[in-house]
N, CA, C and O of each residue as an XYZ file, in Angstrom:
684
protein
N     -58.738    -19.429    -39.032
C     -58.061    -20.640    -39.430
C     -58.853    -21.267    -40.575
O     -60.083    -21.281    -40.556
N     -58.137    -21.781    -41.565
C     -58.796    -22.381    -42.722
C     -58.533    -23.880    -42.789
O     -57.418    -24.350    -42.564
N     -59.574    -24.598    -43.097
C     -59.534    -26.037    -43.310
C     -59.861    -26.249    -44.781
O     -60.933    -25.857    -45.240
N     -58.939    -26.872    -45.531
C     -59.138    -27.060    -46.962
C     -59.119    -28.542    -47.305
O     -58.240    -29.294    -46.885
N     -60.114    -28.930    -48.079
C     -60.231    -30.306    -48.559
C     -60.211    -30.255    -50.081
O     -60.992    -29.531    -50.699
N     -59.317    -31.023    -50.673
C     -59.233    -31.030    -52.125
C     -59.206    -32.454    -52.647
O     -58.752    -33.376    -51.968
N     -59.705    -32.617    -53.877
C     -59.825    -33.965    -54.428
C     -60.171    -33.907    -55.898
O     -60.369    -32.838    -56.474
N     -60.239    -35.081    -56.485
C     -60.741    -35.239    -57.836
C     -61.926    -36.202    -57.779
O     -61.952    -37.121    -56.960
N     -62.892    -35.985    -58.646
C     -63.999    -36.911    -58.860
C     -63.965    -37.241    -60.350
O     -64.653    -36.606    -61.149
N     -63.153    -38.245    -60.720
C     -62.945    -38.533    -62.140
C     -64.123    -39.223    -62.830
O     -64.114    -39.377    -64.052
N     -65.121    -39.633    -62.075
C     -66.263    -40.350    -62.645
C     -67.331    -39.352    -63.086
O     -68.210    -38.982    -62.307
N     -67.245    -38.925    -64.334
C     -68.129    -37.891    -64.869
C     -69.600    -38.278    -64.701
O     -70.440    -37.413    -64.453
N     -69.913    -39.543    -64.830
C     -71.297    -39.993    -64.704
C     -71.844    -39.833    -63.287
O     -73.059    -39.874    -63.095
N     -70.980    -39.653    -62.297
C     -71.406    -39.489    -60.901
C     -71.370    -38.031    -60.425
O     -71.817    -37.732    -59.317
N     -70.847    -37.134    -61.246
C     -70.612    -35.755    -60.806
C     -71.863    -35.055    -60.277
O     -71.808    -34.423    -59.222
N     -72.965    -35.150    -60.972
C     -74.183    -34.462    -60.532
C     -74.589    -34.916    -59.128
O     -74.847    -34.083    -58.259
N     -74.647    -36.224    -58.901
C     -75.035    -36.746    -57.583
C     -73.994    -36.409    -56.522
O     -74.343    -36.117    -55.379
N     -72.720    -36.448    -56.894
C     -71.657    -36.134    -55.944
C     -71.737    -34.668    -55.504
O     -71.595    -34.362    -54.320
N     -71.967    -33.762    -56.469
C     -72.111    -32.343    -56.118
C     -73.303    -32.136    -55.188
O     -73.205    -31.367    -54.232
N     -74.403    -32.791    -55.442
C     -75.567    -32.686    -54.551
C     -75.227    -33.193    -53.152
O     -75.565    -32.549    -52.158
N     -74.557    -34.349    -53.073
C     -74.163    -34.883    -51.769
C     -73.228    -33.903    -51.058
O     -73.385    -33.648    -49.864
N     -72.251    -33.352    -51.795
C     -71.261    -32.479    -51.173
C     -71.908    -31.216    -50.618
O     -71.524    -30.754    -49.544
N     -72.875    -30.650    -51.324
C     -73.582    -29.464    -50.819
C     -74.289    -29.789    -49.502
O     -74.246    -28.990    -48.566
N     -74.932    -30.939    -49.419
C     -75.589    -31.350    -48.175
C     -74.551    -31.598    -47.079
O     -74.789    -31.291    -45.911
N     -73.417    -32.146    -47.455
C     -72.332    -32.394    -46.499
C     -71.851    -31.070    -45.890
O     -71.596    -30.993    -44.688
N     -71.731    -30.045    -46.712
C     -71.313    -28.730    -46.201
C     -72.326    -28.198    -45.196
O     -71.938    -27.695    -44.141
N     -73.614    -28.299    -45.501
C     -74.634    -27.834    -44.551
C     -74.544    -28.604    -43.236
O     -74.744    -28.032    -42.165
N     -74.245    -29.894    -43.314
C     -74.081    -30.712    -42.105
C     -72.896    -30.207    -41.270
O     -73.003    -30.067    -40.051
N     -71.768    -29.937    -41.937
C     -70.586    -29.455    -41.217
C     -70.829    -28.087    -40.590
O     -70.372    -27.822    -39.478
N     -71.542    -27.227    -41.292
C     -71.774    -25.874    -40.777
C     -72.682    -25.846    -39.552
O     -72.802    -24.812    -38.895
N     -73.311    -26.953    -39.242
C     -74.105    -27.067    -38.008
C     -73.249    -27.519    -36.830
O     -73.707    -27.506    -35.688
N     -72.011    -27.918    -37.102
C     -71.123    -28.428    -36.059
C     -70.375    -27.282    -35.384
O     -70.126    -26.243    -35.993
N     -70.019    -27.491    -34.103
C     -69.294    -26.448    -33.375
C     -67.981    -26.073    -34.070
O     -67.216    -26.942    -34.487
N     -67.736    -24.767    -34.186
C     -66.473    -24.273    -34.714
C     -66.451    -24.008    -36.205
O     -65.518    -23.365    -36.689
N     -67.441    -24.476    -36.958
C     -67.487    -24.212    -38.392
C     -68.217    -22.897    -38.632
O     -69.326    -22.701    -38.135
N     -67.598    -21.995    -39.393
C     -68.111    -20.635    -39.571
C     -68.716    -20.433    -40.954
O     -69.851    -19.973    -41.076
N     -67.965    -20.776    -41.991
C     -68.470    -20.649    -43.355
C     -67.723    -21.610    -44.262
O     -66.723    -22.212    -43.871
N     -68.235    -21.742    -45.494
C     -67.617    -22.667    -46.447
C     -67.969    -22.251    -47.860
O     -69.033    -21.687    -48.118
N     -67.044    -22.544    -48.776
C     -67.296    -22.314    -50.187
C     -66.525    -23.359    -50.987
O     -65.422    -23.758    -50.610
N     -67.118    -23.795    -52.091
C     -66.496    -24.798    -52.961
C     -66.025    -24.160    -54.260
O     -66.598    -23.184    -54.745
N     -64.947    -24.752    -54.814
C     -64.321    -24.251    -56.033
C     -63.962    -25.408    -56.953
O     -63.872    -26.560    -56.528
N     -63.760    -25.071    -58.228
C     -63.252    -26.027    -59.202
C     -62.190    -25.321    -60.039
O     -62.308    -24.134    -60.342
N     -61.166    -26.060    -60.401
C     -60.090    -25.510    -61.221
C     -60.598    -25.263    -62.636
O     -61.411    -26.027    -63.156
N     -60.111    -24.190    -63.254
C     -60.520    -23.877    -64.623
C     -59.630    -24.566    -65.654
O     -59.894    -24.479    -66.854
N     -58.594    -25.242    -65.208
C     -57.731    -26.001    -66.112
C     -57.400    -27.348    -65.453
O     -57.540    -27.499    -64.239
N     -56.963    -28.315    -66.254
C     -56.688    -29.650    -65.692
C     -55.642    -29.611    -64.579
O     -54.619    -28.936    -64.689
N     -55.918    -30.337    -63.525
C     -55.019    -30.449    -62.380
C     -55.366    -31.748    -61.644
O     -56.503    -32.209    -61.746
N     -54.440    -32.346    -60.917
C     -54.733    -33.611    -60.236
C     -55.862    -33.526    -59.198
O     -56.574    -34.509    -58.989
N     -56.033    -32.384    -58.555
C     -57.103    -32.200    -57.557
C     -57.908    -30.954    -57.926
O     -57.668    -29.881    -57.373
N     -58.855    -31.084    -58.850
C     -59.554    -29.897    -59.328
C     -60.617    -29.332    -58.382
O     -61.033    -28.187    -58.557
N     -61.062    -30.092    -57.397
C     -62.118    -29.616    -56.498
C     -61.528    -29.222    -55.155
O     -60.690    -29.930    -54.596
N     -61.979    -28.079    -54.645
C     -61.473    -27.545    -53.383
C     -62.639    -27.001    -52.569
O     -63.450    -26.223    -53.073
N     -62.717    -27.412    -51.318
C     -63.672    -26.829    -50.380
C     -62.861    -26.134    -49.299
O     -61.924    -26.708    -48.745
N     -63.231    -24.884    -49.001
C     -62.543    -24.113    -47.972
C     -63.535    -23.804    -46.864
O     -64.611    -23.258    -47.108
N     -63.157    -24.160    -45.640
C     -63.977    -23.908    -44.457
C     -63.224    -22.959    -43.543
O     -62.046    -23.173    -43.261
N     -63.886    -21.924    -43.083
C     -63.341    -21.112    -41.992
C     -63.797    -21.785    -40.714
O     -64.983    -22.059    -40.533
N     -62.838    -22.054    -39.819
C     -63.179    -22.677    -38.539
C     -62.593    -21.836    -37.406
O     -61.623    -21.102    -37.595
N     -63.195    -21.958    -36.241
C     -62.755    -21.141    -35.104
C     -61.353    -21.520    -34.644
O     -60.545    -20.642    -34.339
N     -61.060    -22.790    -34.590
C     -59.748    -23.303    -34.208
C     -59.715    -24.801    -34.491
O     -60.704    -25.372    -34.951
N     -58.580    -25.435    -34.215
C     -58.424    -26.854    -34.560
C     -59.361    -27.784    -33.792
O     -59.562    -28.925    -34.208
N     -59.935    -27.326    -32.686
C     -60.854    -28.192    -31.942
C     -62.134    -28.470    -32.730
O     -62.860    -29.411    -32.408
N     -62.422    -27.666    -33.757
C     -63.580    -27.955    -34.610
C     -63.434    -29.324    -35.274
O     -64.428    -29.982    -35.579
N     -62.180    -29.748    -35.497
C     -61.924    -31.023    -36.172
C     -61.646    -32.170    -35.203
O     -61.477    -33.313    -35.626
N     -61.597    -31.868    -33.910
C     -61.330    -32.918    -32.927
C     -62.471    -33.122    -31.944
O     -62.423    -34.041    -31.127
N     -63.504    -32.273    -32.009
C     -64.593    -32.449    -31.052
C     -65.371    -33.719    -31.386
O     -65.393    -34.132    -32.545
N     -66.003    -34.341    -30.406
C     -66.691    -35.623    -30.619
C     -67.805    -35.568    -31.661
O     -68.058    -36.564    -32.338
N     -68.468    -34.435    -31.800
C     -69.524    -34.344    -32.817
C     -68.915    -34.502    -34.207
O     -69.428    -35.260    -35.031
N     -67.824    -33.789    -34.466
C     -67.171    -33.886    -35.762
C     -66.600    -35.283    -35.984
O     -66.829    -35.888    -37.031
N     -65.863    -35.795    -35.009
C     -65.197    -37.086    -35.216
C     -66.176    -38.243    -35.355
O     -65.834    -39.266    -35.950
N     -67.384    -38.105    -34.821
C     -68.362    -39.193    -34.943
C     -69.226    -39.067    -36.200
O     -69.807    -40.057    -36.643
N     -69.322    -37.857    -36.785
C     -70.244    -37.659    -37.905
C     -69.598    -37.130    -39.176
O     -70.258    -37.069    -40.214
N     -68.339    -36.749    -39.126
C     -67.715    -36.126    -40.297
C     -66.315    -36.693    -40.499
O     -65.998    -37.772    -40.000
N     -65.497    -35.975    -41.219
C     -64.160    -36.462    -41.522
C     -64.214    -37.479    -42.643
O     -65.267    -37.678    -43.249
N     -63.100    -38.124    -42.927
C     -63.042    -39.052    -44.064
C     -64.098    -40.158    -44.030
O     -64.593    -40.571    -45.078
N     -64.443    -40.637    -42.842
C     -65.419    -41.724    -42.769
C     -66.817    -41.288    -43.199
O     -67.638    -42.139    -43.543
N     -67.110    -39.994    -43.190
C     -68.443    -39.524    -43.573
C     -68.668    -39.613    -45.078
O     -69.803    -39.498    -45.540
N     -67.618    -39.815    -45.837
C     -67.725    -39.939    -47.298
C     -67.636    -41.392    -47.731
O     -67.238    -41.684    -48.858
N     -68.004    -42.305    -46.839
C     -67.766    -43.722    -47.112
C     -68.354    -44.198    -48.433
O     -67.731    -45.020    -49.105
N     -69.523    -43.718    -48.830
C     -70.103    -44.136    -50.111
C     -69.389    -43.498    -51.299
O     -69.380    -44.062    -52.393
N     -68.798    -42.336    -51.091
C     -68.140    -41.621    -52.179
C     -66.635    -41.839    -52.208
O     -66.012    -41.677    -53.257
N     -66.052    -42.196    -51.105
C     -64.590    -42.323    -51.013
C     -63.985    -43.221    -52.098
O     -62.933    -42.880    -52.638
N     -64.609    -44.354    -52.435
C     -63.998    -45.188    -53.489
C     -63.947    -44.514    -54.863
O     -63.180    -44.933    -55.730
N     -64.750    -43.486    -55.060
C     -64.814    -42.815    -56.357
C     -63.925    -41.577    -56.427
O     -63.655    -41.075    -57.518
N     -63.471    -41.084    -55.290
C     -62.657    -39.873    -55.248
C     -61.175    -40.245    -55.270
O     -60.784    -41.316    -54.803
N     -60.363    -39.352    -55.814
C     -58.919    -39.586    -55.822
C     -58.198    -38.273    -55.505
O     -58.805    -37.204    -55.452
N     -56.890    -38.389    -55.298
C     -56.049    -37.214    -54.997
C     -56.646    -36.369    -53.879
O     -56.707    -35.143    -53.975
N     -57.079    -37.030    -52.835
C     -57.771    -36.406    -51.720
C     -56.752    -35.994    -50.666
O     -55.926    -36.802    -50.243
N     -56.815    -34.739    -50.247
C     -55.977    -34.295    -49.130
C     -56.744    -33.283    -48.294
O     -57.649    -32.601    -48.775
N     -56.354    -33.206    -47.024
C     -56.957    -32.266    -46.077
C     -55.826    -31.557    -45.362
O     -54.911    -32.196    -44.842
N     -55.888    -30.239    -45.337
C     -54.861    -29.454    -44.657
C     -55.521    -28.367    -43.823
O     -56.551    -27.805    -44.197
N     -54.911    -28.095    -42.706
C     -55.350    -27.031    -41.811
C     -54.299    -25.931    -41.898
O     -53.104    -26.204    -41.791
N     -54.744    -24.674    -42.093
C     -53.826    -23.557    -42.310
C     -54.086    -22.424    -41.331
O     -55.222    -22.181    -40.925
N     -53.006    -21.730    -40.957
C     -53.176    -20.441    -40.291
C     -52.589    -19.377    -41.203
O     -51.887    -19.686    -42.166
N     -52.879    -18.145    -40.897
C     -52.437    -17.032    -41.725
C     -53.611    -16.156    -42.134
O     -53.443    -14.963    -42.386
N     -54.789    -16.741    -42.200
C     -56.031    -16.027    -42.478
C     -57.079    -16.588    -41.525
O     -57.266    -17.802    -41.444
N     -57.761    -15.701    -40.805
C     -58.776    -16.173    -39.858
C     -60.004    -16.730    -40.551
O     -60.524    -17.781    -40.176
N     -60.461    -16.010    -41.571
C     -61.666    -16.419    -42.299
C     -61.501    -16.048    -43.751
O     -60.875    -15.043    -44.088
N     -62.065    -16.866    -44.598
C     -62.084    -16.507    -46.011
C     -63.387    -15.764    -46.292
O     -64.455    -16.142    -45.810
N     -63.274    -14.718    -47.070
C     -64.451    -13.983    -47.517
C     -64.986    -14.653    -48.775
O     -64.264    -15.382    -49.454
N     -66.236    -14.405    -49.076
C     -66.841    -15.018    -50.255
C     -66.132    -14.578    -51.531
O     -65.827    -13.400    -51.717
N     -65.880    -15.540    -52.394
C     -65.374    -15.253    -53.729
C     -66.606    -15.236    -54.627
O     -67.255    -16.262    -54.828
N     -66.919    -14.064    -55.163
C     -68.120    -13.906    -55.979
C     -67.990    -14.672    -57.292
O     -66.884    -14.979    -57.736
N     -69.110    -14.971    -57.895
C     -69.128    -15.791    -59.098
C     -68.419    -15.147    -60.283
O     -68.069    -15.840    -61.238
N     -68.199    -13.822    -60.239
C     -67.467    -13.164    -61.328
C     -65.983    -12.996    -60.998
O     -65.282    -12.229    -61.658
N     -65.512    -13.704    -59.990
C     -64.106    -13.650    -59.578
C     -63.477    -15.035    -59.690
O     -64.171    -16.048    -59.785
N     -62.182    -15.051    -59.676
C     -61.414    -16.285    -59.586
C     -60.490    -16.201    -58.376
O     -60.188    -15.116    -57.879
N     -60.058    -17.342    -57.925
C     -59.088    -17.408    -56.848
C     -57.882    -18.177    -57.385
O     -58.034    -19.223    -58.018
N     -56.703    -17.659    -57.133
C     -55.481    -18.382    -57.483
C     -54.987    -19.095    -56.237
O     -54.911    -18.505    -55.160
N     -54.656    -20.358    -56.393
C     -54.094    -21.164    -55.311
C     -52.677    -21.531    -55.735
O     -52.472    -22.319    -56.659
N     -51.707    -20.945    -55.042
C     -50.301    -21.245    -55.283
C     -49.827    -22.175    -54.174
O     -50.014    -21.885    -52.993
N     -49.217    -23.286    -54.554
C     -48.667    -24.219    -53.573
C     -47.160    -24.299    -53.728
O     -46.635    -24.526    -54.818
N     -46.481    -24.106    -52.608
C     -45.010    -24.210    -52.591
C     -44.650    -25.645    -52.228
O     -45.089    -26.179    -51.210
N     -43.834    -26.256    -53.096
C     -43.432    -27.647    -52.873
C     -41.971    -27.794    -52.484
O     -41.561    -28.861    -52.026
N     -41.173    -26.733    -52.659
C     -39.769    -26.817    -52.272
C     -39.429    -25.657    -51.346
O     -39.913    -24.540    -51.531
N     -38.609    -25.926    -50.368
C     -38.257    -24.886    -49.399
C     -37.373    -23.809    -50.016
O     -37.247    -22.722    -49.452
N     -36.764    -24.087    -51.155
C     -35.882    -23.108    -51.796
C     -36.612    -22.219    -52.807
O     -35.996    -21.343    -53.413
N     -37.902    -22.435    -52.990
C     -38.666    -21.620    -53.951
C     -38.680    -20.159    -53.504
O     -38.812    -19.862    -52.317
N     -38.542    -19.253    -54.476
C     -38.588    -17.825    -54.179
C     -39.979    -17.422    -53.721
O     -40.962    -18.113    -53.991
N     -40.050    -16.299    -53.027
C     -41.347    -15.764    -52.625
C     -42.078    -15.229    -53.843
O     -41.463    -14.789    -54.814
N     -43.395    -15.274    -53.774
C     -44.210    -14.743    -54.870
C     -44.096    -13.224    -54.913
O     -43.915    -12.579    -53.880
N     -44.204    -12.656    -56.115
C     -44.023    -11.219    -56.315
C     -45.339    -10.469    -56.426
O     -45.384     -9.423    -57.074
N     -46.378    -10.947    -55.840
C     -47.652    -10.245    -55.889
C     -48.304    -10.326    -54.520
O     -47.881    -11.090    -53.652
N     -49.332     -9.530    -54.349
C     -50.012     -9.516    -53.060
C     -50.861    -10.776    -52.922
O     -51.813    -10.991    -53.672
N     -50.499    -11.588    -51.960
C     -51.193    -12.844    -51.711
C     -51.435    -12.983    -50.213
O     -50.816    -12.296    -49.400
N     -52.332    -13.871    -49.875
C     -52.529    -14.274    -48.488
C     -51.721    -15.553    -48.302
O     -52.023    -16.580    -48.910
N     -50.705    -15.487    -47.469
C     -49.824    -16.620    -47.251
C     -50.362    -17.483    -46.121
O     -50.687    -16.984    -45.044
N     -50.451    -18.780    -46.376
C     -50.995    -19.734    -45.412
C     -49.955    -20.799    -45.095
O     -49.302    -21.331    -45.992
N     -49.810    -21.098    -43.828
C     -48.885    -22.144    -43.385
C     -49.677    -23.356    -42.912
O     -50.590    -23.215    -42.100
N     -49.338    -24.554    -43.413
C     -50.026    -25.742    -42.929
C     -49.651    -26.017    -41.476
O     -48.475    -25.993    -41.112
N     -50.664    -26.279    -40.654
C     -50.424    -26.537    -39.232
C     -51.084    -27.833    -38.766
O     -51.065    -28.146    -37.576
N     -51.667    -28.586    -39.700
C     -52.294    -29.825    -39.280
C     -52.783    -30.677    -40.432
O     -52.839    -30.241    -41.582
N     -53.134    -31.907    -40.090
C     -53.667    -32.932    -40.976
C     -52.597    -33.442    -41.933
O     -51.571    -33.939    -41.469
N     -52.786    -33.341    -43.251
C     -51.908    -34.037    -44.190
C     -50.554    -33.382    -44.444
O     -49.614    -34.071    -44.841
N     -50.427    -32.096    -44.232
C     -49.179    -31.382    -44.542
C     -48.698    -31.734    -45.951
O     -47.518    -32.020    -46.152
N     -49.606    -31.712    -46.920
C     -49.254    -32.142    -48.270
C     -48.463    -31.094    -49.054
O     -47.995    -31.376    -50.157
N     -48.308    -29.891    -48.500
C     -47.522    -28.833    -49.133
C     -46.750    -28.078    -48.061
O     -47.046    -28.214    -46.873
N     -45.762    -27.283    -48.468
C     -44.985    -26.494    -47.510
C     -45.654    -25.163    -47.187
O     -45.573    -24.672    -46.061
N     -46.318    -24.583    -48.189
C     -46.971    -23.284    -48.025
C     -48.032    -23.167    -49.103
O     -47.896    -23.727    -50.191
N     -49.079    -22.441    -48.791
C     -50.115    -22.130    -49.781
C     -50.336    -20.630    -49.755
O     -50.353    -20.014    -48.689
N     -50.502    -20.052    -50.916
C     -50.849    -18.640    -51.025
C     -52.080    -18.543    -51.906
O     -52.216    -19.277    -52.886
N     -52.976    -17.632    -51.550
C     -54.175    -17.421    -52.353
C     -54.313    -15.942    -52.663
O     -53.905    -15.092    -51.872
N     -54.887    -15.640    -53.814
C     -55.215    -14.266    -54.161
C     -56.437    -14.299    -55.071
O     -56.819    -15.353    -55.580
N     -57.040    -13.138    -55.268
C     -58.324    -13.045    -55.950
C     -58.240    -12.034    -57.075
O     -57.503    -11.051    -56.986
N     -59.004    -12.279    -58.146
C     -59.035    -11.352    -59.286
C     -60.326    -11.573    -60.057
O     -60.992    -12.597    -59.906
N     -60.665    -10.592    -60.886
C     -61.817    -10.787    -61.761
C     -61.444    -11.818    -62.818
O     -60.270    -12.145    -62.992
N     -62.440    -12.323    -63.514
C     -62.217    -13.384    -64.486
C     -61.224    -12.959    -65.560
O     -60.454    -13.789    -66.043
N     -61.223    -11.697    -65.940
C     -60.366    -11.233    -67.037
C     -58.948    -10.870    -66.606
O     -58.091    -10.645    -67.461
N     -58.683    -10.809    -65.319
C     -57.339    -10.462    -64.848
C     -56.439    -11.690    -64.872
O     -56.906    -12.826    -64.798
N     -55.155    -11.438    -64.975
C     -54.191    -12.527    -64.968
C     -53.524    -12.634    -63.610
O     -53.304    -11.638    -62.921
N     -53.214    -13.848    -63.248
C     -52.442    -14.111    -62.038
C     -50.985    -14.297    -62.441
O     -50.676    -14.643    -63.581
N     -50.097    -14.060    -61.479
C     -48.674    -14.297    -61.714
C     -48.462    -15.767    -62.040
O     -49.022    -16.642    -61.379
N     -47.663    -16.035    -63.047
C     -47.316    -17.420    -63.351
C     -46.481    -17.961    -62.189
O     -45.724    -17.214    -61.569
N     -46.615    -19.249    -61.894
C     -45.879    -19.783    -60.743
C     -44.368    -19.770    -60.972
O     -43.883    -20.025    -62.074
N     -43.656    -19.471    -59.919
C     -42.199    -19.533    -59.948
C     -41.766    -20.983    -59.771
O     -42.579    -21.841    -59.429
N     -40.487    -21.252    -60.003
C     -39.964    -22.598    -59.810
C     -40.207    -23.022    -58.358
O     -39.933    -22.259    -57.432
N     -40.710    -24.212    -58.168
C     -41.013    -24.724    -56.832
C     -42.445    -24.462    -56.391
O     -42.844    -24.864    -55.298
N     -43.227    -23.783    -57.246
C     -44.626    -23.471    -56.953
C     -45.508    -24.073    -58.048
O     -45.064    -24.279    -59.178
N     -46.748    -24.348    -57.698
C     -47.756    -24.689    -58.701
C     -48.879    -23.667    -58.594
O     -49.007    -22.982    -57.579
N     -49.682    -23.565    -59.630
C     -50.797    -22.621    -59.660
C     -52.046    -23.344    -60.118
O     -52.032    -24.063    -61.117
N     -53.131    -23.146    -59.377
C     -54.467    -23.577    -59.808
C     -55.360    -22.349    -59.810
O     -55.510    -21.688    -58.782
N     -55.956    -22.038    -60.960
C     -56.945    -20.969    -61.033
C     -58.299    -21.619    -60.773
O     -58.709    -22.540    -61.480
N     -58.982    -21.127    -59.750
C     -60.232    -21.741    -59.309
C     -61.392    -20.774    -59.506
O     -61.240    -19.564    -59.339
N     -62.542    -21.314    -59.860
C     -63.762    -20.522    -59.905
C     -64.728    -21.094    -58.879
O     -64.712    -22.298    -58.622
N     -65.563    -20.258    -58.292
C     -66.524    -20.749    -57.300
C     -67.536    -21.700    -57.945
O     -68.025    -21.455    -59.048
N     -67.834    -22.772    -57.241
C     -68.926    -23.664    -57.640
C     -70.237    -23.218    -57.020
O     -71.318    -23.538    -57.513
N     -70.121    -22.477    -55.934
C     -71.323    -22.049    -55.202
C     -71.021    -20.779    -54.447
O     -69.866    -20.377    -54.307
N     -72.064    -20.160    -53.967
C     -71.910    -18.999    -53.086
C     -71.431    -19.478    -51.715
O     -71.519    -20.661    -51.389
N     -70.929    -18.548    -50.932
C     -70.510    -18.849    -49.563
C     -71.718    -19.306    -48.758
O     -72.820    -18.778    -48.907
N     -71.491    -20.291    -47.908
C     -72.523    -20.769    -46.991
C     -72.049    -20.491    -45.572
O     -70.858    -20.592    -45.276
N     -72.983    -20.141    -44.697
C     -72.659    -19.728    -43.338
C     -73.350    -20.634    -42.318
O     -74.404    -21.213    -42.578
N     -72.711    -20.734    -41.143
C     -73.315    -21.554    -40.071
C     -74.484    -20.824    -39.442
O     -75.119    -21.347    -38.527
């Protein structure tokens, strides 16, 4: 099961400190029950939510256990929350765990916004939202080297090409 958090940090003067805080935040989450691994990404082109963190979790109880609810979640970003925008959290099934995306690879994130959108014509991992914000109808991800092209989004889909900000971190 995948837990994805996406957002924008439009305050360029705060980016360095925010990235440092976020890396420490990931290490904190990976010590909590049910968190398996995590990796952060940034979009290579302008988009409303250019930052994405993907966590592999054992099941939805990782986000409802008392340790998580008392120390993490939206309230754990209280000092940073006023500076972040376009923040959403979604829980997906369809892939048990995400494998590391190496620094010489990119990940395509396709989001389906309309139920009438055609299916994608390439090999993707299809994810269905099953919890939290339900900000999209479906998400598909696929991986390629930096020089490869991804399928352009069909009508009803958006595409974000993401590059890793860091290596995979494990609990």
